[in-house]
Backbone as a chain_set.jsonl record, in Angstrom:
{"seq": "MNKREFAKVYKKIGPDDLTIEAALRDVDIFLETLKEALQIEGEVKFVKRGTFEVISRKPRVISNPATRERMTVYPKKTVRLRVSKKMK", "coords": {"N": [[0.637, -1.456, 0.232], [0.642, 2.185, -1.017], [1.473, 5.509, -0.504], [-0.452, 6.89, -1.509], [-3.083, 5.548, -2.01], [-3.099, 5.032, 0.433], [-4.072, 7.299, 1.705], [-6.927, 7.429, 0.427], [-7.812, 5.19, 1.564], [-8.145, 6.468, 3.993], [-9.712, 8.697, 3.842], [-12.2, 7.367, 3.178], [-12.952, 6.498, 5.954], [-12.903, 8.635, 7.32], [-14.177, 12.02, 7.631], [-16.836, 13.81, 5.866], [-15.972, 15.737, 4.18], [-13.872, 16.007, 3.505], [-11.091, 15.73, 1.767], [-8.754, 14.05, -1.296], [-6.023, 15.554, -1.684], [-6.619, 16.722, 0.715], [-5.794, 13.866, 2.76], [-3.881, 13.891, 1.831], [-2.065, 15.295, 3.133], [-2.557, 14.783, 6.244], [-1.661, 12.074, 6.275], [1.354, 12.108, 5.284], [2.004, 13.996, 7.899], [1.332, 11.964, 10.203], [3.357, 10.297, 9.364], [5.104, 11.235, 9.365], [5.518, 12.452, 12.043], [5.519, 9.523, 13.312], [8.138, 8.775, 12.526], [9.6, 10.628, 13.587], [8.923, 9.916, 16.249], [9.884, 7.02, 16.312], [12.528, 7.646, 15.726], [13.371, 8.326, 18.424], [12.472, 6.778, 20.857], [12.783, 4.024, 19.707], [10.222, 2.47, 19.752], [6.709, 2.381, 19.379], [3.586, 1.751, 20.095], [0.549, 0.918, 19.405], [-2.399, 0.867, 20.733], [-4.135, -2.658, 20.564], [-3.816, -2.628, 18.577], [-0.964, -3.062, 16.836], [2.458, -2.669, 16.732], [5.011, -0.681, 15.929], [8.234, -1.063, 15.659], [12.475, -0.572, 15.606], [14.085, -2.435, 13.878], [17.575, -4.401, 13.968], [20.059, -4.946, 11.177], [21.859, -7.678, 10.27], [25.325, -7.914, 9.279], [25.724, -8.757, 6.006], [26.511, -11.728, 3.669], [26.35, -11.284, 0.106], [25.694, -12.748, -3.395], [25.962, -11.271, -6.295], [23.47, -11.854, -9.074], [23.958, -11.153, -11.879], [26.717, -11.106, -12.211], [27.928, -12.86, -10.733], [29.196, -12.495, -8.705], [30.222, -12.107, -5.62], [29.238, -9.954, -2.652], [29.011, -8.094, 0.159], [26.422, -6.973, 2.274], [26.105, -4.273, 4.487], [25.459, -3.704, 7.567], [22.123, -3.094, 8.864], [19.431, -0.392, 9.971], [15.964, -1.628, 10.289], [12.564, -0.504, 9.889], [9.902, -2.45, 11.608], [6.383, -3.755, 11.853], [4.764, -5.217, 14.416], [1.495, -6.961, 14.279], [-1.369, -6.847, 16.244], [-2.619, -9.787, 17.936], [-5.494, -9.301, 18.154], [-6.278, -7.568, 15.268], [-5.424, -9.935, 13.697]], "CA": [[-0.174, 0.195, -0.593], [1.09, 3.101, -0.944], [0.79, 6.764, 0.36], [-2.146, 7.948, -2.157], [-3.831, 4.131, -1.458], [-3.438, 4.958, 2.498], [-5.149, 8.204, 1.965], [-8.065, 6.612, -0.122], [-9.232, 4.359, 2.731], [-8.152, 7.682, 5.285], [-10.5, 9.869, 2.925], [-13.52, 6.864, 3.251], [-13.229, 6.713, 6.938], [-12.586, 10.053, 8.095], [-14.869, 13.305, 7.773], [-17.414, 13.709, 4.337], [-15.478, 17.033, 3.112], [-11.825, 15.647, 3.247], [-10.406, 15.788, -0.183], [-7.539, 13.78, -1.074], [-4.777, 15.967, -1.199], [-6.155, 16.823, 2.543], [-5.84, 13.123, 3.531], [-2.378, 12.78, 1.596], [-1.351, 15.787, 3.731], [-2.833, 14.794, 6.632], [-0.915, 10.945, 5.847], [2.65, 12.688, 5.851], [1.803, 14.068, 9.251], [1.336, 11.273, 10.975], [3.984, 8.975, 9.294], [6.994, 12.379, 10.01], [5.604, 12.215, 13.316], [5.64, 8.588, 13.861], [9.627, 8.351, 12.173], [10.183, 11.265, 14.789], [8.789, 9.06, 17.672], [10.979, 6.033, 16.458], [13.799, 7.735, 16.617], [13.362, 9.22, 19.804], [11.722, 5.526, 21.665], [12.743, 3.233, 19.277], [8.693, 1.699, 18.798], [5.28, 2.734, 19.082], [2.939, 0.858, 20.355], [-1.036, 1.57, 18.969], [-3.475, -0.367, 21.476], [-5.269, -3.5, 20.203], [-4.06, -2.265, 16.768], [0.259, -3.029, 16.355], [3.86, -2.8, 17.614], [6.314, -0.476, 15.142], [9.943, -1.274, 16.247], [12.95, -0.441, 14.896], [15.617, -3.786, 14.419], [18.669, -3.827, 13.126], [19.849, -6.004, 10.47], [23.153, -8.035, 10.318], [25.863, -7.855, 8.051], [25.561, -10.636, 5.165], [27.404, -11.741, 2.181], [25.101, -12.092, -1.41], [26.184, -12.65, -4.85], [25.369, -10.689, -7.949], [22.933, -12.426, -9.953], [24.113, -11.329, -13.052], [28.117, -11.601, -12.506], [28.55, -14.064, -9.237], [30.777, -11.953, -7.617], [30.208, -11.951, -4.057], [29.522, -8.918, -2.281], [28.734, -7.511, 1.444], [25.784, -6.252, 2.491], [26.161, -3.737, 5.206], [24.317, -3.901, 7.984], [21.312, -1.496, 8.918], [18.204, -0.728, 10.448], [14.491, -0.965, 9.466], [11.262, -0.913, 10.697], [9.058, -4.09, 11.819], [5.194, -3.683, 12.08], [4.416, -6.676, 14.698], [0.388, -6.87, 14.129], [-1.646, -7.6, 17.827], [-3.802, -10.869, 17.81], [-7.25, -8.394, 17.442], [-6.215, -7.03, 13.856], [-5.504, -11.112, 12.697]], "C": [[0.856, 0.982, 0.552], [0.714, 4.425, -0.409], [-1.067, 7.14, 0.154], [-3.252, 6.594, -1.609], [-4.312, 4.417, 0.448], [-4.527, 6.258, 2.432], [-6.573, 7.73, 1.166], [-8.894, 5.962, 0.916], [-9.231, 5.249, 4.047], [-9.167, 8.289, 5.016], [-12.208, 9.198, 3.592], [-13.965, 6.755, 4.947], [-13.206, 7.856, 7.583], [-14.043, 11.509, 7.47], [-15.473, 13.776, 6.05], [-16.66, 14.74, 3.937], [-14.401, 17.139, 3.053], [-11.467, 15.267, 1.939], [-9.281, 15.037, 0.081], [-5.995, 14.201, -1.28], [-4.854, 16.316, 0.391], [-5.58, 15.766, 3.467], [-4.254, 13.058, 2.903], [-1.63, 14.435, 2.869], [-1.213, 15.147, 5.659], [-1.907, 13.306, 7.652], [0.608, 11.184, 6.258], [2.775, 12.782, 7.054], [2.038, 13.034, 10.226], [2.87, 10.568, 10.252], [5.446, 10.049, 9.786], [6.802, 12.05, 11.472], [6.083, 10.229, 14.112], [7.332, 8.004, 13.762], [9.984, 9.333, 13.272], [10.378, 10.41, 16.104], [9.529, 7.652, 17.492], [12.543, 6.234, 16.572], [14.311, 8.491, 18.161], [13.185, 7.583, 20.845], [12.162, 4.549, 21.096], [11.813, 1.901, 19.275], [7.834, 2.305, 19.568], [4.421, 2.186, 19.086], [1.488, 1.626, 20.109], [-2.119, 0.276, 19.816], [-4.3, -1.066, 20.404], [-4.622, -3.449, 18.353], [-1.998, -3.279, 15.995], [1.279, -2.489, 17.243], [4.682, -2.28, 15.858], [7.48, -0.627, 16.364], [11.332, -1.343, 15.415], [14.099, -1.506, 14.598], [16.854, -3.854, 13.405], [19.133, -5.137, 12.736], [21.658, -6.57, 10.848], [23.886, -8.052, 9.212], [25.855, -8.85, 7.494], [26.203, -10.512, 4.086], [26.033, -12.355, 1.188], [26.305, -12.235, -2.264], [25.255, -12.423, -5.812], [25.021, -11.389, -8.804], [23.456, -12.544, -10.978], [26.341, -11.715, -13.258], [28.583, -12.55, -11.715], [29.197, -13.852, -8.379], [29.96, -11.376, -6.533], [30.796, -10.617, -3.83], [28.867, -8.52, -0.469], [27.859, -6.196, 1.274], [25.897, -5.484, 3.658], [25.259, -3.991, 6.463], [23.12, -2.538, 8.687], [20.009, -1.463, 9.757], [17.422, -0.177, 9.712], [13.284, -1.274, 10.598], [10.007, -2.326, 10.654], [7.398, -3.893, 12.142], [4.822, -5.034, 12.446], [3.111, -6.092, 14.847], [-0.098, -7.188, 15.361], [-2.443, -8.776, 17.213], [-4.731, -10.328, 17.283], [-7.057, -7.984, 16.461], [-5.964, -8.879, 13.135], [-6.959, -11.626, 13.025]], "O": [[1.385, 0.859, 1.656], [-0.378, 4.501, 0.155], [-2.082, 7.4, 0.801], [-4.159, 6.844, -0.815], [-5.235, 4.161, 1.223], [-5.618, 6.23, 3.001], [-7.461, 7.889, 2.004], [-10.1, 6.05, 1.149], [-9.981, 5.024, 4.997], [-9.81, 8.58, 6.024], [-13.083, 9.852, 4.159], [-15.147, 6.9, 5.256], [-13.685, 7.797, 8.715], [-14.721, 11.076, 6.538], [-14.67, 14.035, 5.153], [-16.681, 14.601, 2.714], [-13.803, 18.132, 2.64], [-11.821, 14.267, 1.316], [-8.714, 15.066, 1.174], [-5.014, 13.477, -1.114], [-3.915, 16.303, 1.188], [-5.041, 16.053, 4.536], [-3.453, 12.271, 3.407], [-0.497, 14.238, 3.307], [-0.142, 15.073, 6.26], [-1.603, 13.253, 8.844], [1.11, 10.67, 7.258], [3.484, 11.96, 7.635], [2.92, 13.201, 11.068], [3.598, 10.329, 11.215], [6.472, 9.695, 10.367], [7.683, 11.481, 12.118], [6.749, 9.938, 15.105], [7.808, 7.152, 14.513], [10.804, 8.844, 14.049], [11.385, 10.214, 16.784], [9.806, 7.082, 18.547], [13.43, 5.566, 17.104], [15.337, 8.974, 18.64], [14.102, 7.471, 21.659], [12.097, 3.627, 21.909], [12.168, 0.756, 18.996], [8.299, 2.833, 20.579], [4.082, 1.859, 17.949], [1.291, 2.761, 20.543], [-2.416, -0.864, 19.455], [-4.979, -0.483, 19.558], [-4.955, -4.064, 17.34], [-1.927, -3.918, 14.945], [1.033, -1.945, 18.319], [4.891, -3.043, 14.915], [7.477, -0.356, 17.565], [11.352, -2.183, 14.516], [15.138, -1.304, 15.226], [16.931, -3.386, 12.269], [18.927, -6.178, 13.359], [22.461, -5.942, 11.537], [23.312, -8.188, 8.131], [25.948, -9.918, 8.1], [26.48, -9.443, 3.541], [25.201, -13.252, 1.328], [27.482, -11.97, -2.019], [24.213, -12.997, -6.13], [25.904, -11.804, -9.555], [23.646, -13.681, -11.411], [26.966, -12.327, -14.124], [29.655, -13.094, -11.983], [29.707, -14.544, -7.498], [29.212, -10.399, -6.578], [31.845, -10.103, -4.217], [27.866, -9.217, -0.302], [28.048, -5.115, 0.715], [25.702, -6.391, 4.468], [24.204, -4.575, 6.216], [23.388, -1.353, 8.89], [19.569, -2.523, 10.202], [17.466, 0.799, 8.963], [13.172, -1.94, 11.628], [9.493, -2.899, 9.693], [7.406, -3.938, 13.372], [4.58, -5.924, 11.63], [3.053, -4.978, 15.368], [0.686, -7.954, 15.922], [-2.875, -8.699, 16.063], [-5.041, -10.59, 16.12], [-8.22, -7.687, 16.191], [-6.39, -9.021, 11.988], [-7.424, -12.591, 12.42]]}, "num_chains": 1, "name": "protein.A"}
């Protein structure tokens, strides 16, 4: 789901006079707030919905499919969403 699709879903459940552009602005504000909270806390919980958390990926060795050359992928941090059991 990209931002525009997320904004369309938000428009359906939001106020009746909400436009797609306003929904996109609200989605951008939500994502920026979530990003800032993850940088500060490392975890954001939504009650009965799920938890966003920052995880660290280990370095690994992969091979380029075209040249079969071995390459190292450096460690990085990513965001994972663990959905609560009530959402499943």
